[in-house]
PAVOBA-119985 format. One line per 10 residues: number of its first residue (from 0); their letters; for each residue x, y, z of C-alpha. Coordinates in Angstrom, 2 decimals. Example, Ala and Ser with C-alpha at 12.3 -4.5 7.8 and 13.67 -1.06 7.14 Angstrom:
REM residues 2
0 = AS = 12.30,-4.50,7.80 ~ 13.67,-1.06,7.14 $
***
This chain:
REM residues 330
0 = MTDTTAAVNR = 0.00,0.07,-0.01 ~ 1.62,3.46,-1.35 ~ 1.72,6.17,1.56 ~ -1.10,8.28,-0.86 ~ -3.28,5.13,-0.55 ~ -2.66,5.05,3.38 ~ -3.55,8.72,3.69 ~ -6.45,8.95,1.01 ~ -8.13,5.22,3.39 ~ -7.21,7.80,7.37 $
10 = KIAFARLRDL = -9.17,10.55,5.77 ~ -11.99,8.31,4.53 ~ -12.18,6.66,7.86 ~ -12.02,9.72,9.39 ~ -14.83,11.63,7.46 ~ -17.01,8.24,8.12 ~ -16.98,9.24,11.84 ~ -17.43,12.84,11.09 ~ -20.33,11.83,9.34 ~ -22.45,11.13,12.59 $
20 = ALIPAIIVIA = -21.88,15.01,14.04 ~ -25.10,15.95,12.28 ~ -27.20,12.97,13.80 ~ -27.89,14.86,17.64 ~ -28.55,18.11,15.54 ~ -31.28,16.30,13.13 ~ -32.98,14.60,16.38 ~ -32.69,17.96,18.14 ~ -34.86,19.75,15.17 ~ -37.29,16.72,15.28 $
30 = VVGQLVSPVF = -38.25,17.27,18.79 ~ -38.16,20.80,18.50 ~ -40.60,20.81,15.67 ~ -42.93,18.62,17.26 ~ -42.87,21.17,19.69 ~ -43.99,23.61,17.54 ~ -46.60,21.91,15.48 ~ -48.05,18.35,15.89 ~ -47.63,17.95,12.16 ~ -44.24,18.18,11.79 $
40 = LRGDNLINVL = -43.35,14.21,12.67 ~ -46.36,12.89,10.76 ~ -46.01,10.81,7.98 ~ -47.09,13.26,5.06 ~ -45.15,16.09,6.06 ~ -41.85,14.26,6.20 ~ -42.92,12.26,2.89 ~ -43.37,16.44,1.27 ~ -39.84,17.15,3.18 ~ -38.11,13.99,1.32 $
50 = QTMSEIAILV = -39.86,14.84,-1.89 ~ -39.22,18.67,-1.72 ~ -35.81,17.74,-0.64 ~ -35.13,15.37,-3.49 ~ -34.63,17.67,-6.15 ~ -31.96,20.10,-4.46 ~ -30.57,16.85,-2.80 ~ -29.28,15.58,-6.02 ~ -27.93,18.80,-6.73 ~ -25.80,18.13,-3.29 $
60 = LAQTLVLIVK = -24.76,14.93,-4.44 ~ -23.47,15.97,-7.76 ~ -21.53,19.30,-6.36 ~ -20.31,16.81,-3.49 ~ -18.22,14.59,-6.24 ~ -17.05,18.17,-7.72 ~ -16.00,19.57,-4.83 ~ -14.06,16.36,-3.57 ~ -11.95,16.39,-6.54 ~ -11.08,20.12,-5.78 $
70 = KMDLSLESTV = -13.08,21.99,-8.36 ~ -16.40,24.05,-8.19 ~ -19.50,23.92,-10.35 ~ -21.89,27.16,-10.30 ~ -23.59,25.78,-13.76 ~ -25.44,22.96,-12.14 ~ -28.22,25.33,-11.34 ~ -29.03,26.76,-14.45 ~ -28.82,22.73,-16.05 ~ -31.91,22.52,-13.56 $
80 = GLAPGVAAWL = -33.68,24.33,-16.18 ~ -32.13,24.44,-19.39 ~ -32.12,20.57,-19.92 ~ -35.97,20.12,-19.58 ~ -36.46,23.40,-20.83 ~ -35.13,22.19,-24.41 ~ -36.96,19.13,-24.03 ~ -39.90,20.62,-23.16 ~ -39.00,23.33,-26.24 ~ -39.07,20.76,-28.63 $
90 = TVPVGAGHGL = -41.51,18.01,-27.58 ~ -44.43,20.28,-25.99 ~ -46.97,21.14,-29.14 ~ -47.19,24.81,-30.71 ~ -50.06,26.84,-29.10 ~ -50.58,24.48,-26.40 ~ -47.57,25.48,-23.88 ~ -45.32,27.49,-25.95 ~ -43.51,24.72,-27.32 ~ -42.29,23.65,-30.94 $
100 = GLLPGGWSVP = -43.90,20.47,-31.27 ~ -41.17,19.50,-33.29 ~ -40.73,16.21,-31.48 ~ -42.86,13.42,-29.66 ~ -43.43,13.46,-26.42 ~ -41.31,10.43,-25.64 ~ -38.25,12.11,-26.77 ~ -38.37,14.63,-23.43 ~ -36.38,12.66,-21.06 ~ -33.15,11.42,-23.41 $
110 = ITLAVGVLIG = -33.40,14.70,-24.61 ~ -33.18,16.27,-20.94 ~ -30.26,13.96,-20.17 ~ -28.90,14.33,-22.99 ~ -28.37,18.68,-22.73 ~ -27.47,17.60,-19.01 ~ -24.64,15.45,-20.92 ~ -23.60,18.17,-23.70 ~ -23.24,20.90,-20.84 ~ -20.98,18.70,-18.77 $
120 = VVNALFIIRF = -18.64,17.95,-21.76 ~ -18.25,21.18,-22.41 ~ -17.22,22.45,-18.91 ~ -14.72,19.93,-18.96 ~ -13.53,20.68,-22.00 ~ -12.60,24.07,-20.79 ~ -11.65,23.20,-17.28 ~ -9.48,19.84,-18.34 ~ -8.05,20.23,-21.88 ~ -8.07,24.17,-21.95 $
130 = GLNGFIVTLG = -6.85,24.58,-18.42 ~ -9.23,27.44,-17.48 ~ -10.19,28.23,-13.73 ~ -13.34,25.99,-13.08 ~ -15.12,28.84,-10.76 ~ -14.59,31.23,-13.78 ~ -16.18,28.73,-16.78 ~ -19.13,27.57,-14.83 ~ -19.75,30.85,-13.71 ~ -20.19,31.87,-17.30 $
140 = MLIVLRGILT = -21.55,28.52,-18.18 ~ -24.38,29.27,-15.88 ~ -25.23,32.67,-17.40 ~ -25.23,31.36,-20.51 ~ -27.69,28.60,-19.79 ~ -29.51,31.13,-17.93 ~ -29.84,33.29,-20.85 ~ -30.72,30.17,-23.58 ~ -33.63,29.47,-21.60 ~ -34.93,32.97,-21.43 $
150 = GISGGQTFFR = -34.73,32.86,-25.06 ~ -36.12,30.16,-26.26 ~ -38.82,30.35,-23.36 ~ -39.53,33.93,-24.35 ~ -39.51,33.91,-20.69 ~ -42.53,32.65,-20.50 ~ -43.29,28.98,-18.67 ~ -43.41,25.56,-20.40 ~ -46.63,23.66,-19.72 ~ -48.78,20.84,-20.75 $
160 = LPESMLYLGT = -45.64,18.76,-20.41 ~ -45.54,15.07,-21.82 ~ -46.52,12.39,-19.34 ~ -42.75,10.87,-20.03 ~ -41.56,14.10,-18.21 ~ -44.40,14.11,-15.61 ~ -43.65,10.66,-14.31 ~ -41.22,10.54,-12.06 ~ -42.16,13.67,-10.59 ~ -45.66,12.15,-10.22 $
170 = TQWLGMPASV = -45.80,8.74,-9.66 ~ -45.17,7.05,-6.48 ~ -43.50,3.61,-5.67 ~ -44.36,1.42,-2.67 ~ -46.49,4.69,-1.18 ~ -43.80,6.95,-1.65 ~ -42.84,9.26,-4.10 ~ -40.52,7.64,-6.82 ~ -38.25,10.63,-6.97 ~ -37.53,10.12,-2.92 $
180 = WLCLTLFAAG = -36.52,6.55,-3.57 ~ -34.79,7.73,-7.03 ~ -32.63,10.05,-4.53 ~ -32.03,7.31,-1.71 ~ -30.80,5.11,-4.34 ~ -28.11,7.72,-5.76 ~ -27.09,8.63,-2.50 ~ -26.81,4.95,-1.42 ~ -24.91,4.54,-4.62 ~ -22.78,7.41,-4.11 $
190 = IVLLGFTSFG = -21.90,6.29,-0.39 ~ -20.48,2.97,-1.95 ~ -18.54,4.62,-4.98 ~ -16.85,7.05,-2.70 ~ -16.08,4.66,0.35 ~ -15.60,1.44,-1.00 ~ -14.07,1.73,-4.69 ~ -10.73,2.21,-6.20 ~ -12.42,4.94,-8.24 ~ -13.88,6.95,-5.41 $
200 = RSLYAIGGNV = -9.93,6.59,-3.38 ~ -9.02,8.16,-6.53 ~ -11.43,11.37,-6.09 ~ -9.96,11.87,-2.54 ~ -6.57,11.68,-3.93 ~ -7.06,14.14,-6.55 ~ -8.78,16.38,-4.16 ~ -5.73,15.98,-1.73 ~ -2.75,16.66,-4.34 ~ -3.73,15.93,-8.16 $
210 = DAAKAAGIRT = 0.29,15.70,-8.40 ~ 0.33,12.73,-5.79 ~ -2.15,11.06,-7.07 ~ -0.84,11.24,-11.07 ~ 2.19,9.95,-9.21 ~ 0.46,7.05,-7.79 ~ -0.56,5.89,-11.39 ~ -4.02,7.73,-11.30 ~ -5.27,8.88,-14.84 ~ -6.56,12.25,-13.36 $
220 = GRVLWIVIVT = -7.94,13.63,-16.52 ~ -10.29,11.04,-17.20 ~ -11.52,10.65,-13.55 ~ -12.09,14.58,-13.93 ~ -13.95,14.19,-17.01 ~ -16.14,11.58,-15.45 ~ -17.23,13.68,-12.35 ~ -17.76,16.83,-14.21 ~ -20.10,14.93,-16.87 ~ -21.53,13.03,-14.20 $
230 = ASLLAALSGL = -22.27,16.05,-12.47 ~ -24.23,17.85,-15.19 ~ -25.86,14.19,-15.79 ~ -27.65,14.23,-12.57 ~ -28.21,18.37,-12.95 ~ -30.34,17.19,-15.90 ~ -31.89,14.78,-13.88 ~ -32.80,16.78,-11.10 ~ -34.62,19.29,-13.47 ~ -36.50,16.65,-14.99 $
240 = LLSGRLASVA = -37.63,15.69,-11.27 ~ -38.71,19.07,-10.49 ~ -40.89,20.16,-13.63 ~ -42.47,16.38,-13.10 ~ -43.69,17.52,-9.88 ~ -44.31,21.28,-10.88 ~ -45.98,20.19,-14.05 ~ -43.89,22.80,-15.77 ~ -40.55,24.52,-16.73 ~ -40.44,28.00,-15.92 $
250 = SAQGNGYIFT = -37.82,30.28,-17.27 ~ -36.39,30.90,-13.96 ~ -36.29,27.38,-13.02 ~ -33.35,26.72,-11.05 ~ -32.06,30.17,-10.21 ~ -30.63,30.31,-6.46 ~ -30.37,26.84,-5.97 ~ -26.70,26.87,-5.74 ~ -26.66,28.65,-2.71 ~ -28.88,25.77,-0.99 $
260 = VFAAAVIGGI = -26.30,23.07,-2.38 ~ -23.28,25.05,-1.12 ~ -24.76,25.64,2.41 ~ -25.71,21.73,2.70 ~ -22.55,20.63,1.55 ~ -20.60,22.64,3.87 ~ -22.58,22.12,7.06 ~ -22.47,18.46,5.91 ~ -18.68,18.30,5.77 ~ -17.55,18.71,2.13 $
270 = SLNGGKGTMF = -14.73,20.49,1.91 ~ -14.01,23.66,-0.43 ~ -10.61,22.73,-0.68 ~ -11.46,19.43,-1.77 ~ -10.20,15.78,-0.57 ~ -12.51,15.85,2.49 ~ -16.22,14.94,3.21 ~ -18.52,11.76,2.45 ~ -22.03,11.24,0.52 ~ -23.65,10.36,3.76 $
280 = GAFTGILLLF = -22.40,13.73,5.46 ~ -23.47,15.32,2.36 ~ -26.92,13.90,2.67 ~ -27.39,14.83,6.10 ~ -26.38,18.45,5.69 ~ -29.65,18.68,3.13 ~ -32.07,16.67,5.53 ~ -30.70,19.14,8.18 ~ -31.12,22.22,6.11 ~ -34.77,21.08,4.69 $
290 = LIQNVLTLAG = -36.15,19.73,8.27 ~ -35.10,23.28,9.81 ~ -36.73,25.20,6.94 ~ -40.24,22.76,7.66 ~ -39.68,23.87,11.10 ~ -39.51,27.41,10.73 ~ -42.34,27.32,7.88 ~ -45.02,25.73,10.48 ~ -43.87,28.16,12.89 ~ -45.02,30.52,10.69 $
300 = VPAQWIGALN = -41.58,32.38,9.97 ~ -41.91,34.67,6.71 ~ -40.31,32.76,3.53 ~ -37.85,36.27,3.32 ~ -36.47,35.05,5.99 ~ -35.94,31.68,5.78 ~ -33.73,32.88,2.81 ~ -31.18,34.44,4.86 ~ -30.70,30.83,6.43 ~ -28.43,29.21,3.98 $
310 = GTIILIALAL = -25.52,32.01,4.52 ~ -26.08,32.13,8.15 ~ -25.27,28.43,8.32 ~ -22.40,28.27,5.85 ~ -20.67,31.06,8.14 ~ -21.64,29.12,11.43 ~ -20.34,25.64,9.25 ~ -16.92,27.45,8.90 ~ -16.44,28.54,12.06 ~ -17.04,24.94,13.62 $
320 = SRVTGGKAQE = -14.76,23.51,11.24 ~ -11.69,25.95,12.43 ~ -12.80,25.00,15.64 ~ -13.03,21.44,15.03 ~ -10.44,20.82,12.32 ~ -7.90,23.11,13.08 ~ -8.39,24.46,9.48 ~ -11.54,26.50,7.79 ~ -12.30,24.88,4.64 ~ -11.35,28.00,2.51 $
***
């Protein structure tokens, strides 16, 4: 076992222990929520929290992969809107929902996922092949994608979506929304990938020290391509779930999501410096965030104040990281 591999394994083992840090906080929020409103722990309320959380949770999963390899993708929130937006534009009938009606409705899901992959390929091309700064590239891509969605929609909302686009956002499997099952399955797969596979260890190695990872024989370029494209694909899937649940694609769909994503990732222990954090921690981060928001909503706190919560949590999480880890997640 090389020194690099041993170091990565130690980091993973420590991260698994740190994952449990948010469990007491989740329990406390559950108790507080029940005291605030007897509705909080009812099954229908918790399922509603999980369903509304599932779309952003998949974005958190995607961003976690990117952050672990010490990259950043701001364009994920725009992919949530553009990918299903292009599908709706091409498949929704003319005059029946602002679409062109060029393709049958059955093409909507493949188009959505293909647009996600294409966006990921363009991002990876600029970041990896041309060596440009990932933050700037994806910021620019965020603006471009948002402008394209506004352009093809004319600032309107696509509606009367094909049944294939509605399925995952509306159907239930075994009494629970399909989107929840899909989200949980993806996170379970992510936990296995990062914690128990050589590919997952290569992600931590790249995020910790890319030069050392190269020296250890890891094909860093290929791994980064896979991560960036997969993240965009997951963002497109997230947009598909959201569009299906709302039965529409708004021209502003996804706007502002990236702030919630980063808040959840940071409180879940994902380092902005790369090489640290786990998928379970990311899941507990987004779960805690949505449980807090649900408690505040049930308590009658105005929505505009809830919006200020994410930034506050990021600052608190950074401070706690400094105290507990000896180094802030810069």
